[in-house]
N, C-alpha and C positions, 0 to 999 in steps of 0.2 A: 568581283575581286574582294570586296569587304562585306558582302551580303551575309555570310554566316556570322561574323563578328557583330554587325549591327543587329541582326535578329536576336543574339544572345543578350546584348545590352537592352533591347527593346522589351524582351520577354521578362525581365526584371523590372522594367520601368514602363509600364503599359500607358503611362500618359504621353509618352513620345509620340508625336505626330510626323516628325521628319528628323532624320540624322544623316550627317554628311561630313566629308573632309575636304576642306579648301586649302590652297597654298596661299602664302603671302602675296603671290603674283595676281591673285584674284580668280585664278582658275579653279573650277571645282574638280576635284579628283574622282569622288564618287559620292552619291546620295541615295537614300532610301526613303520612301514615303510610307506611312503606316495608316494615316487618316487623313481626312480632308483638313485643309488649313487655309487661313485667310491671308497669310503673308507671303510675299514673293521671295522665297528663300534664296533663289539663284542671285537675285539682285542684292539682298541683304548680305549674302556671303562675299560677293564682289565689293560691296561698300565697306564691309568690315576688313577685308584685306587692304583696301585703299587707306583706311585710317590707320591700321597697324604699320603698313609700310611707311607711311608719313612720319611715324615716330621713330627715328633712327636710333634713339636711346633705348627703345624697347627691347629687352631681351625676353624671348618667349621661353621661359623655364619650363621643366618638365611637368606638364599637365596641372597647372594651376588655373583655378577659375578666374578668368580675366573680365569677362563681361557678361552682364545679366540685364536684359531689357524686357520689361513687363508691358505687354498689350492688354486690352480689355479682357480677352479670353485666352491669351496664350503668352507664354514666356520664351524668349530666345536667349539661350546660354552658348557662351563660347569657351572652350578649354583649349589651351595650347598642347600641342602634341609633340612637335619638334621645334626647332628655330625657324622653319620654313612652312609648317603646316598646322592647321588647328581644326578642332571638331566643332561643328555647329549643331545645336539641337534645338528644335522648336517642339514645344510641349505644351500641354494643358497646363493652366495656372497652379493646380494642385501637385505638381510634381516636387518631389524632395531633392533638392540640389545635392546634398550630402550622399545620398544614396546613388544618384546618378553618377558622381564624381567617382565613388567607390567602384562601380561597375566599368566605367571608362578606364580607370587605373588598371583594374584586372586585365583588360584586353589591350592595353597600351602597346606593350612590346610585339603583340601579334599584329596590330594595325601597322606598326612601323616597319615590321619585317615584310609586309604586303606591299610596300612601294615599289 
């Protein structure tokens, strides 16, 4: 469903290892892997959803960079998509967050219309 959109974002950000969409309910909507990675992205997505849902006062605004976690060799970034869904990106540490944000914003409406 999102494969074409994910591939376009990854083609401009080759450092992406995995890209996916999760709901605040903890369920993965779709995920695409591009490289080997050491983190359990499924578990991380579910844990992030749990944290976000516990903060009742959090309003997930349109595609703001919400969370960035640096691991020794990887970076996990979370971007809000809608009030109920967020984009999770696991990438090499050298990724440029602003560039990634730019390409996610370009494809935001198409991702939302694919629900």
